[in-house]
Structure formats: structure tokens, C-alpha cells
C-alpha positions as CSV (number, residue, x, y, z in Angstrom):
1,X,-8.4,25.8,15.9
2,X,-8.7,25.9,12.1
3,X,-10.6,23.0,10.7
4,X,-9.0,21.7,7.5
5,X,-11.7,20.8,5.0
6,X,-9.3,19.4,2.4
7,X,-6.0,17.5,3.0
8,X,-4.2,16.9,-0.3
9,X,-0.6,16.1,0.6
10,X,1.2,16.2,3.9
11,X,4.9,16.1,4.4
12,X,6.4,16.1,7.9
13,X,9.0,18.7,8.4
14,X,11.3,17.9,11.3
15,X,13.0,20.7,13.2
16,X,16.2,20.4,15.3
17,X,14.4,21.5,18.5
18,X,11.1,22.8,19.8
19,X,10.3,26.5,19.3
20,X,8.2,28.4,21.8
21,X,7.7,31.4,19.5
22,X,4.7,31.6,17.2
23,X,5.3,29.6,14.0
24,X,3.1,29.9,10.9
25,X,3.1,28.1,7.6
26,X,1.4,29.0,4.3
27,X,0.2,26.3,2.0
28,X,-2.0,25.9,-1.0
29,X,-5.4,24.3,-0.6
30,X,-7.7,22.9,-3.3
31,X,-11.3,23.1,-2.1
32,X,-13.9,21.1,-3.9
33,X,-17.0,22.7,-5.5
34,X,-20.0,20.4,-5.3
35,X,-23.3,20.0,-7.1
36,X,-26.1,17.6,-6.4
37,X,-26.0,14.5,-8.5
38,X,-29.4,15.3,-9.9
39,X,-28.3,18.7,-11.1
40,X,-25.1,17.4,-12.7
41,X,-27.0,14.6,-14.5
42,X,-29.6,17.0,-15.7
43,X,-26.9,19.0,-17.4
44,X,-25.2,16.1,-19.2
45,X,-25.6,16.8,-22.9
46,X,-23.8,17.6,-26.1
47,X,-22.1,21.0,-25.8
48,X,-20.2,23.0,-28.4
49,X,-16.7,21.7,-29.1
50,X,-14.0,22.7,-26.6
51,X,-10.3,22.9,-27.0
52,X,-8.3,20.0,-25.4
53,X,-6.7,21.0,-22.1
54,X,-5.7,17.7,-20.4
55,X,-6.3,14.8,-22.8
56,X,-6.4,11.3,-21.3
57,X,-7.6,8.0,-22.7
58,X,-8.6,7.6,-26.3
59,X,-11.2,5.4,-27.9
60,X,-11.4,4.7,-31.6
61,X,-14.9,4.1,-33.0
62,X,-15.3,3.9,-36.8
63,X,-14.5,7.3,-38.1
64,X,-14.8,8.9,-34.7
65,X,-12.3,9.5,-31.9
66,X,-13.6,9.8,-28.3
67,X,-11.1,11.6,-26.2
68,X,-11.3,11.8,-22.4
69,X,-10.7,15.3,-21.0
70,X,-9.4,14.2,-17.6
71,X,-12.0,14.7,-14.9
72,X,-14.0,17.0,-17.2
73,X,-15.8,14.9,-20.0
74,X,-15.5,13.5,-23.5
75,X,-14.5,15.2,-26.8
76,X,-16.2,13.8,-29.9
77,X,-13.9,14.1,-32.9
78,X,-14.8,13.4,-36.5
79,X,-11.8,11.5,-37.8
80,X,-13.1,10.7,-41.3
81,X,-10.0,12.5,-42.6
82,X,-7.1,11.7,-40.2
83,X,-5.1,14.5,-41.8
84,X,-7.8,17.0,-40.8
85,X,-9.8,15.7,-37.7
86,X,-12.7,18.0,-36.7
87,X,-13.5,18.5,-33.0
88,X,-17.3,18.3,-33.1
89,X,-18.8,18.2,-29.7
90,X,-18.1,17.9,-25.9
91,X,-19.9,15.9,-23.3
92,X,-19.5,17.4,-19.8
93,X,-18.9,14.6,-17.3
94,X,-17.2,15.6,-14.1
95,X,-14.8,13.0,-12.8
96,X,-14.7,11.1,-16.2
97,X,-11.5,9.1,-17.0
98,X,-12.8,6.1,-18.9
99,X,-15.0,5.4,-21.9
100,X,-16.2,2.6,-24.2
101,X,-18.6,2.7,-27.2
102,X,-20.8,0.1,-28.9
103,X,-23.4,0.8,-31.5
104,X,-25.2,4.0,-30.5
105,X,-24.2,3.8,-26.8
106,X,-21.4,5.4,-24.8
107,X,-20.4,4.0,-21.4
108,X,-18.5,6.4,-19.2
109,X,-17.5,6.7,-15.6
110,X,-18.5,9.8,-13.5
111,X,-16.5,9.4,-10.3
112,X,-17.9,6.3,-8.5
113,X,-20.8,5.8,-11.0
114,X,-21.1,4.7,-14.6
115,X,-23.4,6.3,-17.1
116,X,-25.0,4.7,-20.2
117,X,-25.5,7.4,-22.8
118,X,-27.5,7.3,-26.0
119,X,-25.3,9.0,-28.7
120,X,-27.4,8.1,-31.8
121,X,-27.7,11.9,-32.3
122,X,-24.5,13.4,-31.0
123,X,-26.2,16.8,-30.9
124,X,-28.9,15.6,-28.5
125,X,-27.5,12.8,-26.3
126,X,-29.5,11.3,-23.5
127,X,-28.5,9.5,-20.3
128,X,-30.2,6.1,-20.4
129,X,-28.9,4.4,-17.3
130,X,-27.0,5.2,-14.1
131,X,-25.1,2.4,-12.5
132,X,-24.1,3.3,-9.0
133,X,-20.8,2.5,-7.1
134,X,-19.0,0.8,-9.9
135,X,-15.7,2.5,-8.9
136,X,-15.9,2.8,-5.1
137,X,-12.3,3.7,-4.7
138,X,-13.0,7.0,-6.5
139,X,-14.6,8.3,-3.4
140,X,-11.0,9.5,-2.8
141,X,-10.2,12.3,-5.2
142,X,-6.6,13.6,-5.2
143,X,-6.2,12.4,-1.6
144,X,-9.6,14.0,-0.6
145,X,-12.5,12.0,0.8
146,X,-15.4,13.2,-1.2
147,X,-19.1,13.6,-0.2
148,X,-20.6,10.6,-2.0
149,X,-24.1,12.2,-2.1
150,X,-22.8,14.9,-4.6
151,X,-20.4,15.2,-7.5
152,X,-17.3,17.4,-7.5
153,X,-17.5,19.8,-10.5
154,X,-14.6,22.1,-9.9
155,X,-11.8,23.0,-7.5
156,X,-11.0,26.4,-6.0
157,X,-7.3,27.1,-5.2
158,X,-6.5,29.3,-2.2
159,X,-3.5,30.0,0.0
160,X,-4.0,29.4,3.7
161,X,-1.8,30.4,6.6
162,X,-2.0,28.4,9.9
163,X,-0.4,28.9,13.3
164,X,1.7,25.9,14.2
165,X,2.6,27.0,17.7
166,X,2.4,24.1,20.1
167,X,4.4,24.0,23.3
168,X,4.3,20.2,23.2
169,X,6.1,20.4,19.8
170,X,4.9,17.3,18.0
171,X,7.6,17.5,15.3
172,X,7.0,21.2,15.4
173,X,4.2,21.1,12.8
174,X,3.2,19.9,9.4
175,X,3.8,21.5,6.1
176,X,1.1,21.1,3.4
177,X,2.6,21.4,-0.1
178,X,0.9,22.1,-3.4
179,X,-0.6,19.3,-5.4
180,X,-1.8,19.7,-8.9
181,X,-5.4,18.7,-9.6
182,X,-5.3,15.6,-11.7
183,X,-5.8,14.6,-12.1
184,X,-18.7,25.3,-33.5
185,X,-22.0,24.3,-34.7
186,X,-22.5,21.2,-36.8
187,X,-25.3,19.2,-38.5
188,X,-27.0,16.2,-36.8
189,X,-25.2,12.9,-37.3
190,X,-25.6,9.4,-36.0
191,X,-23.6,6.3,-35.3
192,X,-25.6,3.8,-37.2
193,X,-23.5,0.7,-37.4
194,X,-23.6,-1.7,-34.4
195,X,-19.8,-2.0,-34.1
196,X,-17.5,-2.0,-31.1
197,X,-14.7,0.5,-30.7
198,X,-11.0,0.0,-29.9
199,X,-9.6,1.1,-26.5
200,X,-6.0,1.7,-25.6
201,X,-3.8,-0.2,-23.2
202,X,-4.5,2.2,-20.3
203,X,-8.3,1.5,-20.3
204,X,-10.4,0.1,-17.5
205,X,-13.3,-0.5,-19.8
206,X,-13.4,-3.0,-22.6
207,X,-16.1,-4.6,-24.7
208,X,-16.1,-8.2,-25.9
209,X,-19.1,-9.4,-27.9
210,X,-22.2,-8.5,-26.0
211,X,-20.4,-7.8,-22.7
212,X,-18.8,-4.8,-21.1
213,X,-16.0,-5.6,-18.7
214,X,-14.7,-3.0,-16.2
215,X,-12.1,-3.1,-13.5
216,X,-12.0,-1.1,-10.3
217,X,-9.3,-1.2,-7.6
218,X,-10.0,-4.9,-6.7
219,X,-12.7,-6.4,-8.9
220,X,-13.6,-7.3,-12.5
221,X,-17.3,-6.6,-13.3
222,X,-19.3,-8.1,-16.1
223,X,-22.2,-6.2,-17.7
224,X,-24.6,-7.8,-20.3
225,X,-25.0,-5.1,-22.9
226,X,-27.1,-7.2,-25.4
227,X,-29.6,-4.4,-24.7
228,X,-27.0,-1.7,-25.2
229,X,-28.9,1.2,-23.5
230,X,-29.6,-0.9,-20.4
231,X,-26.6,-2.8,-19.2
232,X,-27.2,-5.5,-16.6
233,X,-24.5,-6.4,-14.1
234,X,-24.3,-10.2,-14.2
235,X,-21.1,-10.9,-12.2
236,X,-18.3,-9.4,-10.1
237,X,-15.1,-11.3,-9.6
238,X,-12.5,-10.4,-6.9
239,X,-9.0,-10.2,-8.4
240,X,-6.6,-8.7,-5.9
241,X,-5.6,-5.1,-5.1
242,X,-4.5,-2.1,-7.1
243,X,-6.0,-3.3,-10.4
244,X,-5.2,-0.8,-13.1
245,X,-6.0,-1.8,-16.7
246,X,-7.8,-4.4,-18.8
247,X,-7.0,-5.6,-22.3
248,X,-9.0,-8.2,-24.4
249,X,-7.5,-10.7,-26.8
250,X,-9.7,-13.4,-28.3
251,X,-11.2,-15.3,-25.4
252,X,-9.0,-13.9,-22.7
253,X,-8.7,-10.7,-20.6
254,X,-5.2,-9.5,-19.6
255,X,-5.4,-7.4,-16.5
256,X,-2.6,-5.2,-15.2
257,X,-2.2,-4.3,-11.5
258,X,0.5,-2.6,-9.5
259,X,1.9,-6.0,-8.4
260,X,1.4,-8.2,-11.4
261,X,-0.5,-9.4,-14.5
262,X,-3.6,-11.6,-14.4
263,X,-5.2,-13.7,-17.2
264,X,-8.9,-14.6,-17.2
265,X,-10.7,-16.8,-19.6
266,X,-14.0,-15.5,-20.9
267,X,-15.1,-18.5,-23.0
268,X,-18.2,-18.2,-20.8
269,X,-18.4,-14.4,-21.0
270,X,-20.5,-14.1,-17.8
271,X,-18.1,-16.1,-15.7
272,X,-14.5,-14.9,-16.1
273,X,-12.2,-17.8,-15.0
274,X,-8.8,-17.3,-13.5
275,X,-6.1,-18.8,-15.7
276,X,-2.8,-17.5,-14.3
277,X,-0.8,-14.6,-13.0
278,X,2.7,-13.2,-12.9
279,X,3.9,-11.2,-10.0
280,X,6.4,-8.3,-10.2
281,X,7.7,-5.6,-7.8
282,X,5.2,-2.8,-7.1
283,X,4.9,-0.6,-10.2
284,X,2.2,0.8,-12.4
285,X,1.4,-1.8,-15.1
286,X,-0.5,-1.8,-18.4
287,X,-0.4,-4.9,-20.5
288,X,-1.2,-6.0,-24.0
289,X,-1.0,-9.4,-25.9
290,X,-0.7,-10.7,-29.4
291,X,-1.8,-14.2,-28.3
292,X,1.7,-15.7,-28.1
293,X,3.4,-13.0,-26.0
294,X,2.3,-10.5,-23.4
295,X,4.1,-7.1,-23.2
296,X,4.0,-5.3,-19.9
297,X,5.4,-1.8,-19.2
298,X,6.3,-1.2,-15.5
299,X,6.5,2.4,-14.5
300,X,8.5,3.5,-11.4
301,X,7.6,6.6,-9.4
302,X,6.4,7.6,-6.0
303,X,2.8,7.0,-6.9
304,X,3.6,3.6,-8.3
305,X,5.4,2.2,-5.3
306,X,9.1,2.4,-6.3
307,X,11.2,5.2,-7.7
308,X,13.6,3.3,-10.0
309,X,13.6,0.5,-12.4
310,X,11.1,1.3,-15.1
311,X,11.1,-1.4,-17.7
312,X,9.3,-3.5,-20.4
313,X,8.8,-7.1,-19.7
314,X,8.1,-9.7,-22.4
315,X,6.3,-12.9,-21.4
316,X,5.9,-16.1,-23.3
317,X,2.2,-17.1,-22.9
318,X,2.2,-20.1,-25.3
319,X,1.0,-22.0,-22.2
320,X,-1.4,-19.5,-20.6
321,X,-1.4,-21.4,-17.4
322,X,2.4,-20.8,-16.9
323,X,3.6,-17.5,-18.4
324,X,7.3,-17.3,-18.7
325,X,9.4,-14.1,-18.5
326,X,11.7,-14.2,-21.5
327,X,13.2,-10.7,-21.7
328,X,13.4,-7.3,-19.9
329,X,14.3,-3.8,-21.3
330,X,15.0,-0.7,-19.4
331,X,12.7,2.3,-20.0
332,X,12.5,5.8,-18.5
333,X,8.8,6.7,-17.8
334,X,6.5,4.2,-19.6
335,X,2.7,4.4,-19.9
336,X,0.7,2.8,-22.7
337,X,1.8,0.6,-25.5
338,X,0.5,-1.0,-28.7
339,X,1.5,-3.6,-31.2
340,X,0.7,-4.2,-34.9
341,X,2.4,-6.8,-36.9
342,X,6.0,-7.0,-35.8
343,X,6.1,-3.4,-34.5
344,X,5.8,-2.5,-30.8
345,X,5.0,1.1,-29.9
346,X,5.8,2.3,-26.4
347,X,4.7,5.6,-24.8
348,X,7.8,6.3,-22.7
349,X,6.3,9.5,-21.2
350,X,8.9,12.2,-20.8
351,X,11.3,10.2,-23.0
352,X,9.0,10.2,-26.0
353,X,7.5,7.5,-28.3
354,X,9.7,4.5,-28.9
355,X,9.4,1.9,-31.7
356,X,10.8,-1.6,-31.5
357,X,10.9,-4.5,-34.0
358,X,9.4,-7.4,-32.2
359,X,10.0,-10.0,-34.9
360,X,12.0,-11.9,-32.3
361,X,10.3,-11.2,-28.9
362,X,13.2,-12.7,-27.1
363,X,15.4,-10.0,-28.5
364,X,13.6,-6.8,-29.4
365,X,15.4,-4.5,-31.8
366,X,15.1,-0.7,-31.2
367,X,14.1,1.1,-34.5
368,X,13.6,4.8,-33.8
369,X,12.6,7.3,-31.3
370,X,10.2,10.3,-31.5
371,X,11.3,12.8,-28.9
372,X,9.1,15.9,-29.5
373,X,6.3,14.2,-27.7
374,X,5.3,13.2,-24.2
375,X,2.9,10.3,-25.0
376,X,0.4,8.7,-22.6
377,X,-1.4,6.0,-24.7
378,X,-1.4,4.8,-28.3
379,X,-3.8,2.9,-30.6
380,X,-2.5,1.4,-33.8
381,X,-5.3,1.0,-36.4
382,X,-5.5,0.7,-40.2
383,X,-1.8,1.6,-40.8
384,X,-2.2,4.6,-38.6
385,X,-1.0,5.4,-35.1
386,X,-3.2,7.5,-32.8
387,X,-1.4,9.0,-29.8
388,X,-2.8,10.7,-26.7
389,X,0.0,13.0,-25.4
390,X,0.7,16.0,-23.2
391,X,0.8,18.0,-26.4
392,X,-2.7,16.8,-27.6
393,X,-3.9,14.1,-30.0
394,X,-1.3,13.2,-32.7
395,X,-1.9,10.9,-35.6
396,X,0.8,9.3,-37.8
397,X,0.8,7.4,-41.0
398,X,2.5,4.1,-40.1
399,X,2.3,2.4,-43.5
400,X,6.1,2.7,-43.7
401,X,7.5,0.7,-40.8
402,X,10.8,2.4,-41.1
403,X,9.4,5.9,-40.4
404,X,6.3,7.5,-39.0
405,X,4.9,10.5,-40.9
406,X,2.8,12.9,-38.9
407,X,-0.7,13.4,-40.3
408,X,-2.3,15.8,-37.9
409,X,-2.1,17.2,-34.4
410,X,-5.0,18.5,-32.3
411,X,-3.2,20.8,-30.0
412,X,-4.0,21.5,-26.4
413,X,-5.3,24.9,-25.5
């Protein structure tokens, strides 16, 4: 009997009748490559800049962009001149998908754990703190149950053939299909100002004042970061299930899940207090707010629980305790979104970047559509638009609300 070390995706194939002859099936297997946690952490440091391959979440911090390289680490990009951003350094962090920055400190996940990293000198960073088991759900990687005593640092792809002969003919075998893994020198610089960066709508990390808030699959965690290099976990609040994103606005946190939106009050920052929630059918769900309205993109797809019905929902949150759905708009494949003034920017995935006039939130007006892009998340800041997309990191001049002008594009390798 062949022992399967990795099971990524299984689809039952039903045959019309049992076969007594030998039956084989060839499938593609992704086998994890492990390193001890100590060895991985010892190698965390500023490395020469690398080309983008699979950019994920973005974080704006002063004149810098921090760009997640999905499951690989973090690019540090000098964005002093948005028309000519310079890719400066790369921090190798296996399993990284989320980041946040305050002062000279970077907070980043590394599979189930969270690292606190001193970035006062980007050329010589240091891990200051390791917080274990912040994201327990990430013990499952691409459908694979990982060894929690080690970190996965790579995957090896190989074709495997198995003999499915079985006289009892339990559905005459299982077919295992392919599954994609998803998932220059410079002078010393420092991040001297104690400021907080800006995250996108797809983030699971956010900073408000002296507190870092993170969400895992079921909980909201609160870390006191008044001593930035040594976060102290002060609370954990159970929310529900399939929690996905977190977005701060004034004294509230808007939390997106696969089944609804939750609002928590952080007037007392150490004790997030439930205010209200709005349920929707099972879909992937980032959310943003401008204080009067909440904007929620719902993405359909097999991984999101339903395959049709992607949409934007607009909620009146004048009374936060009773949000009211006021309008719905059909979309194709939405991910992140952002809003500045009366403009609403929506990353509609394979259908491009869409811009709406939200002067009247009860009746959004479609303005224009950028189709040469497959965007994932967007951050509007200082009359600019920073977009993480399949094509790379794209920046636009958004000073003219009638038309975006592309400033620069950091292309993927």
C-alpha cells in the first residue's frame, strides 16, 4: 500500500461498474519541504531585493511600501517618488501573508506564529519577539496538515502513479487532481518617525493607537504595542467562524467574515465590545467604512461557499446598532476595495478595477473601468491609488476624479 504523505485535493470519480482489471491513476503531488523553526528564524534578515512573483497584501508606511510576497516574505519598496519606486530589500518569511508597521517595528505572520521585527535599519533587521499560535487555522496549508514543530519553506512537485485495483470497488478509486500552491545594494536607512501605516481592506492586521488587532478564523486578538518591540497580548474575543478581514474607522472595527459583517467598539481599546452584525449568504467578504456607510464586497466561488451572485452591498450604519442594507450591485469577481471622498474603488479581480461615484450611496454611479489589470487590493492615499494586482504593484495619480493616470508599475517576474 502506498502511503500518501500529502493530500491536496480529492475528487471522487464514479464509474458505471466495477472493474476487475488493474486500474492506475497518475496525479500531481506537492510535497512540503521543512526546516526547523530555529533554523528559519535564524535566517530571517534583510536580503537583496527580489523581483515580485506573487504579490499579495500591501501596506503603506510613509514613503515606503511593504508588499507581501505570498507565503515567501516581504518586499521593502522606497516610494519617495511614486513615478519611480525602488525595490530596496526583501525579508524572507515562509508562510507570510499579513503585515503591519508602526514606528521602527514590523509585525508579520509566519504560518501559525507572529513575528515582531526591528526594522530601524532595513539592512540589518532583527527579530525581537515571537508570538506563538496566533493563527492556529494555518496548521492547514493548501489542504495539508502541517507538522507544527517545523516551518514549510518550499514545495516539491512530483507526478505519482497509484494502483487503484480493488475487487470491492469502492467507487472504483479516487482521482487526485493538481492544485496550485497558493497560495541591489543600498545605503543604510531608518524609519525614524513613530507613525502608523495604512493597510488595505483585505488585511487581517490593523493598528489603532497603541494597539495591534489581528483576526484569525474565529477570534479577534488585542496586543498592547505601547512598547513596540515587545507586544503583549491583552485580550482575545471570540467572534464567530470564517473570519477574514479587519478594517478600523475611528473607534470601531469592521470585521468581515464568510457569513457576515461584525462591528466592534474599541472605545476601551483593550476590550472590544460587540455592537452589531449583518448576516449574508456564505461568500468571501472584505468590508470598509466611511463612518456613515459600510461597503462590503461579496465574492462567489467554490472556496467562498457559493459559485454565483458576486456583489457589492452598501449598508447605512448611521445607527451602528442596527445597520440597514440600502443597495446591492452585481459584480464579477470582487476582492478588496477603497474609498476616498465620493469615489469608491473596487478590485473586481478578473473583471478589472472599477470606479464608482458614491455621492449618493443609495444609488452609486459607475464612472469608468480599467480592464488591463487583475487587481487584488487597493489603498487610496494622498491623491494616489496603490493597487496590488496579478500584474504587480501599480500606482495611479487620482487627483483628477474623472480619469486615473498611471504613474508606475512594478512588474512581476
